[in-house]
C-alpha positions in Angstrom: 17.7 12.6 -15.5 20.0 13.3 -12.5 18.2 12.3 -9.3 19.1 12.5 -5.6 17.4 10.2 -3.1 17.7 11.1 0.6 17.2 7.9 2.5 18.3 4.3 1.7 15.5 2.5 3.6 13.1 0.1 1.9 11.4 2.9 -0.2 14.7 4.6 -1.1 16.4 1.3 -1.9 13.5 0.2 -4.2 13.4 3.6 -5.9 17.1 3.6 -6.5 16.9 0.1 -8.0 14.2 1.2 -10.4 15.3 4.7 -11.3 19.0 3.8 -11.8 18.1 1.7 -14.9 17.4 4.8 -16.9 18.7 7.7 -14.8 21.8 8.9 -12.9 21.0 8.3 -9.2 22.8 9.7 -6.1 21.6 8.3 -2.8 22.4 9.8 0.7 22.2 7.9 3.9 24.2 7.5 7.1 23.8 3.7 6.9 27.0 2.4 5.3 25.7 -1.2 5.0 22.6 -0.1 3.1 24.6 2.0 0.7 27.1 -0.8 0.1 24.3 -3.3 -0.7 22.9 -0.9 -3.2 26.3 -0.2 -4.8 26.9 -4.0 -5.1 23.8 -4.5 -7.1 23.2 -1.3 -9.1 25.0 1.6 -10.6 24.5 4.5 -8.2 26.7 7.2 -6.5 26.5 6.7 -2.7 27.1 9.5 -0.2 27.5 8.5 3.4 26.2 11.2 5.7 23.3 12.7 7.6 20.7 14.1 5.2 20.0 16.9 7.8 23.6 18.1 7.7 24.2 20.9 5.1 27.8 19.9 4.8 26.8 16.6 3.2 25.5 18.5 0.1 28.6 20.6 -0.5 30.3 18.1 -2.9 27.2 17.9 -5.1 28.0 20.2 -8.0 25.9 21.0 -11.0 22.1 20.9 -11.4 19.7 18.0 -10.6 16.3 17.2 -12.0 14.7 15.7 -8.9 15.4 15.5 -5.2 13.4 12.8 -3.3 13.3 12.6 0.5 11.9 9.3 1.7 13.1 8.4 5.2 10.7 7.2 7.9 11.1 10.6 9.7 8.9 13.5 8.6 11.2 16.1 10.2 14.3 14.7 8.5 12.5 14.7 5.1 11.3 18.3 5.5 14.6 19.6 6.7 16.6 17.8 4.0 14.3 19.2 1.4 14.9 22.8 2.7 18.6 22.3 2.9 18.7 20.8 -0.7 16.8 23.8 -1.9 19.5 26.1 -0.5 22.6 24.0 -1.2 22.0 22.6 -4.6 20.3 23.5 -7.9 17.3 21.1 -8.1 14.3 21.5 -10.5 11.7 19.3 -8.7 11.4 18.2 -5.1 9.3 15.2 -3.9 8.8 14.3 -0.2 7.3 11.4 1.7 5.4 12.3 4.8 3.9 9.9 7.4 1.8 12.3 9.5 -1.7 12.5 8.0 -2.0 16.1 9.4 0.4 17.3 6.7 -2.0 15.9 4.0 -4.6 18.4 5.1 -2.2 21.3 5.5 -0.5 23.6 2.9 3.0 22.7 4.1 4.1 21.4 0.7 3.1 24.7 -0.9 4.7 26.8 1.8 8.0 24.9 1.5 7.9 25.1 -2.3 7.7 21.3 -2.6 6.5 20.1 -6.0 4.9 16.9 -4.8 4.2 15.3 -1.4 3.3 11.7 -0.9 1.3 10.5 2.1 1.6 6.7 2.1 -0.7 6.0 5.2 -3.4 8.2 3.7 -3.0 6.5 0.3 -3.3 3.0 1.8 -6.3 4.0 4.0 -8.1 5.5 1.0 -7.6 2.3 -1.0 -9.2 0.3 1.8 -12.0 2.9 2.1 -12.8 2.8 -1.6 -14.0 -0.8 -1.1 -17.0 0.5 0.8 -18.4 2.0 -2.4 -17.4 -1.1 -4.4 -17.8 -4.0 -1.9 -17.3 -6.7 -4.5 -14.1 -5.1 -5.8 -10.5 -6.1 -4.9 -9.1 -2.7 -5.7 -10.3 0.7 -6.9 -8.3 3.3 -8.7 -9.3 6.9 -9.5 -8.0 9.3 -12.1 -7.6 13.1 -12.2 -8.8 13.6 -15.8 -12.0 11.5 -15.7 -14.6 10.1 -13.2 -14.1 6.7 -14.8 -12.6 4.1 -12.5 -10.3 1.1 -12.8 -11.6 -1.7 -10.6 -10.5 -5.4 -10.2 -13.1 -8.0 -9.2 -12.8 -11.8 -8.6 -14.8 -14.0 -10.9 -16.4 -16.7 -8.8 -19.3 -17.6 -11.1 -18.6 -20.2 -13.8 -20.0 -18.0 -16.6 -17.4 -18.8 -19.3 -18.5 -15.7 -21.2 -16.3 -13.9 -23.7 -14.7 -10.6 -22.8 -16.7 -8.7 -25.5 -20.0 -9.7 -23.9 -19.1 -7.4 -21.0 -17.8 -4.5 -23.0 -19.7 -1.3 -24.1 -19.0 2.3 -24.7 -19.1 2.8 -21.0 -16.9 -0.1 -19.9 -13.9 -2.0 -21.1 -12.0 -5.1 -19.8 -8.4 -4.0 -19.5 -6.7 -7.0 -17.8 -7.0 -10.5 -16.5 -4.8 -12.1 -13.8 -5.0 -15.9 -14.1 -2.7 -18.4 -12.5 -0.2 -15.7 -11.4 0.0 -14.4 -14.9 -1.3 -11.0 -16.0 -2.4 -10.2 -19.6 -4.6 -7.9 -21.7 -7.3 -10.1 -23.1 -8.5 -10.2 -26.7 -12.2 -9.7 -27.3 -12.8 -13.4 -27.7 -11.1 -14.4 -24.5 -13.4 -16.4 -22.2 -13.5 -15.7 -18.5 -12.7 -18.5 -16.1 -13.7 -19.1 -12.5 -11.0 -17.6 -10.3 -9.9 -14.9 -12.7 -9.1 -11.4 -11.3 -10.8 -9.2 -13.9 -9.8 -5.5 -14.4 -12.6 -3.3 -15.5 -12.3 0.4 -16.6 -15.4 2.5 -17.0 -18.4 4.2 -15.4 -19.2 3.4 -11.8 -22.7 2.0 -12.1 -21.8 -0.1 -15.2 -19.0 -1.7 -13.2 -21.2 -2.3 -10.2 -23.7 -4.2 -12.4 -20.9 -6.4 -13.9 -19.5 -7.1 -10.4 -22.9 -8.2 -9.2 -23.1 -10.7 -12.0 -19.6 -12.3 -11.8 -19.0 -12.2 -8.0 -21.7 -13.7 -5.8 -19.6 -14.4 -2.7 -18.6 -10.9 -1.5 -21.2 -8.8 0.3 -23.5 -6.5 -1.6 -22.8 -3.7 0.9 -20.6 -3.1 4.0 -22.4 -2.1 7.1 -20.3 -3.7 9.8 -16.5 -4.0 9.8 -13.6 -5.0 12.1 -10.0 -3.7 11.9 -7.1 -5.6 13.4 -4.6 -3.1 14.5 -4.8 0.4 16.0 -1.5 1.9 14.9 -1.4 4.9 12.5 -2.7 3.0 9.5 -5.5 1.3 11.5 -6.7 4.7 12.8 -6.6 6.3 9.3 -8.7 3.4 7.9 -11.0 3.7 10.9 -11.6 7.4 10.3 -12.7 6.7 6.8 -15.0 3.9 7.8 -16.7 6.0 10.5 -17.2 8.9 8.1 -19.1 6.4 5.9 -21.3 5.4 8.9 -19.8 1.9 9.3 -20.4 0.1 12.6 -16.8 -0.5 13.6 -14.8 -2.6 16.0 -11.0 -2.3 16.4 -9.0 -5.1 17.9 -5.6 -4.2 19.3 -3.2 -6.1 21.6 -1.4 -3.0 23.0 -3.3 -1.3 25.8 -1.7 2.1 25.0 -2.7 2.0 21.4 -6.2 1.1 22.5 -6.3 4.2 24.7 -5.0 6.3 21.9 -7.6 4.9 19.5 -10.4 5.7 21.9 -9.1 9.3 22.2 -8.6 9.9 18.5 -11.9 8.3 17.4 -13.8 9.8 20.3 -15.5 6.6 21.3 -17.3 6.3 17.9 -15.9 2.7 17.5 -15.7 -0.2 19.9 -12.1 -0.7 20.9 -11.2 -4.3 22.0 -7.9 -5.0 23.8 -7.1 -8.6 22.8 -4.4 -10.8 21.4 -5.1 -11.6 17.7 -4.6 -15.3 18.2 -7.6 -15.6 20.6 -10.2 -17.3 18.5 -12.9 -16.7 21.0 -13.0 -13.0 20.1 -15.0 -13.9 16.9 -17.7 -15.4 19.1 -17.6 -13.2 22.2 -17.3 -9.9 20.3 -19.5 -11.0 17.3 -16.7 -10.3 14.9 -18.0 -13.2 12.8 -21.0 -11.0 11.8 -18.7 -8.4 10.2 -19.1 -7.8 6.5 -15.5 -6.9 6.2 -12.3 -7.6 8.2 -9.1 -5.6 7.6 -5.7 -6.8 8.9 -3.3 -3.9 9.1 -0.1 -5.4 10.5 3.3 -4.6 8.9 3.8 -8.4 8.9 2.1 -10.0 5.9 2.1 -13.4 7.4 0.2 -12.1 10.4 -2.3 -10.4 8.1 -2.8 -13.6 6.1 -3.4 -15.7 9.2 -5.9 -13.2 10.5 -7.8 -13.2 7.2 -7.8 -17.0 7.0 -9.2 -17.1 10.5 -11.9 -14.6 9.6 -12.8 -16.8 6.7 -13.3 -19.8 9.0 -15.8 -17.8 10.9 -17.8 -16.9 7.8 -16.6 -13.3 7.1 -17.0 -12.8 3.4 -14.7 -9.8 2.7 -11.2 -10.2 4.0 -8.6 -7.5 3.4 -4.9 -7.7 4.1 -2.3 -5.0 3.9 0.3 -6.2 1.5 3.7 -4.9 2.7 6.0 -7.4 0.8 5.3 -8.0 -2.9 6.5 -11.6 -2.3 3.1 -12.3 -0.6 0.9 -10.7 -3.2 0.3 -13.9 -5.3 -0.4 -15.9 -2.1 -3.0 -13.4 -0.9 -4.7 -13.6 -4.3 -4.6 -17.4 -4.3 -6.2 -17.5 -0.9 -9.0 -15.1 -2.0 -7.8 -12.4 0.2 -8.0 -8.8 -1.0 -4.4 -7.4 -1.1 -4.0 -3.6 -0.6 -0.7 -1.9 -1.0 1.0 -1.1 2.3 2.4 2.4 3.1 5.9 1.7 1.8 4.6 0.2 -1.5 2.1 3.0 -1.8 5.0 5.5 -1.4 7.1 3.8 -3.9 4.5 3.6 -6.6 3.1 7.1 -5.9 6.6 8.6 -6.3 7.2 6.7 -9.6 3.9 7.9 -10.9 4.7 11.5 -9.9 8.0 11.3 -11.7 6.5 9.9 -14.8 3.4 12.2 -14.8 3.0 15.8 -15.9 0.2 18.3 -16.1 -1.1 16.6 -19.3 0.0 13.0 -18.7 -0.7 10.7 -15.7 0.6 7.2 -15.0 -0.7 4.6 -12.6 0.3 1.0 -11.9 -1.9 -2.0 -11.1 -1.9 -5.8 -10.6 1.2 -5.6 -8.4 3.0 -3.4 -10.8 2.6 -5.8 -13.7 0.2 -3.5 -15.5 0.3 0.3 -16.1 -2.0 2.9 -17.5 -1.1 6.2 -19.1 -3.6 9.0 -19.7 -3.1 12.2 -21.7 -5.8 14.9 -21.8 -6.1 17.1 -24.9 -6.7 20.6 -23.4 -8.5 23.3 -25.4 -5.2 25.2 -25.9 -3.2 22.2 -26.9 -1.5 22.1 -30.3 -2.9 18.6 -30.7 -6.5 19.9 -31.1 -7.6 18.9 -34.7 -4.4 17.1 -35.3 -4.6 13.6 -36.8 -2.6 11.0 -34.9 -1.9 7.3 -35.4 -2.4 4.7 -32.7 0.7 3.0 -31.3 0.9 -0.6 -32.4 2.6 -2.8 -29.9 2.1 -6.2 -28.4 0.9 -6.1 -24.8 -1.0 -2.8 -25.0 -4.6 -1.6 -25.5 -5.4 2.0 -26.5 -8.7 3.8 -26.1 -9.9 7.4 -26.3 -12.6 9.0 -24.2 -14.9 11.5 -25.8 -18.1 12.9 -24.2 -17.7 10.3 -21.4 -17.7 7.4 -23.8 -14.9 5.0 -24.4 -13.8 4.2 -28.0 -11.2 1.8 -29.3 -8.2 3.8 -30.7 -7.3 1.4 -33.5 -7.1 3.7 -36.5 -6.2 7.3 -37.3 -8.0 9.8 -35.1 -8.5 13.6 -35.4 -8.2 14.8 -31.8 -10.7 17.2 -30.3 -10.5 19.4 -27.2 -11.2 17.5 -24.0 -10.4 14.1 -25.5 -8.5 11.7 -23.3 -6.1 9.1 -24.7 -5.8 6.0 -22.5 -3.2 3.3 -22.8 -3.3 0.1 -20.8 -0.2 -2.0 -21.0 1.9 -4.7 -19.5 4.8 -3.1 -17.7 7.5 -4.3 -20.0 6.2 -1.9 -22.6 6.2 1.1 -20.3 9.2 3.0 -21.8 7.9 2.8 -25.4 4.4 3.9 -24.4 5.7 6.7 -22.3 7.8 8.0 -25.2 4.9 7.8 -27.6 2.3 9.5 -25.4 4.6 12.4 -24.4 5.7 13.0 -27.9 2.3 13.0 -29.7 
């Protein structure tokens, strides 16, 4: 495909690195140094210029498959998308927007934007999902099924086999152990410290989580959020909607004032430096069921979570902005949630790879992926016999009547079936080709 990326910041840079492996990528930015760094490491076409200037798009001849606007400025992204729509022939437009207001509005539809990504809302919802699954490390939802993908830390020395946990309502679809991720065989035995990935029905997963994780709280009633910037406030709104007793700790007085106005005094706002240990005693933060550290600096988040652990807080959540800190967070028993930039990156990749019939999601820090294809009633695949894909590093199921079956032999598809492939990321291209071309 021919792809244009407007913005060479962290998200644009990472997208260009990934997409240029298989596609022709043009990237526009006024920052010459950023474009030069990209051009030195990957094969792209750099264009130096202001993405809000129509003249910058004049040299772009021909048609393009995708235009992606991913700067940190909403107005620039919106304007560049409108200009691109006028100046070039582009089939699909994807935009990144920071302001949570846009997520609730119809702006994308009005501007004929095919897909809008709201990274702060995505990250906040990921944290909020832990309220329903307090023993989980992460929760993923899907558009074709109510089944969930959930990771949970094993802290009970059960040493049971994977197949002892599985049923037609639940499957084990990954284990992260000693920094390595793999799809386990049925006879694989769980070990203390494993991060286990479960796919299935909500109540079934909750029952398994209760058996293998005794340290995390059974429910979240009281929580503390460190940080009252845009992300902290988005998380706070979700917590308050769930009836959580909430305290927010912020060092900037102006942000404290803003938080009080936005949240309408429904949360306790505390103006304090994060390094003040006394706050856990004086403000009773030590009695929180969950602490969430929302800084854009991963080291700050890790330190805050470690400090919370010293005071006995069981559930410690850190926003993971830099993938280099992902393994360290897991090693320290800290729940790592993708930060806004990482959320934007993965969400955009998933929207590029997905369609109306196939969806893609990534998990375990991008080391695992899942593809789903729904067989709609008008599909030519209804009643067709298909063979499973046989590759190392993948596991295939099909969902029928809300039950999960192994897809390990020829299958005659029925309307409303869902084919699900879990895989290690190195097999992504082969799986994508197979599932789209069934």
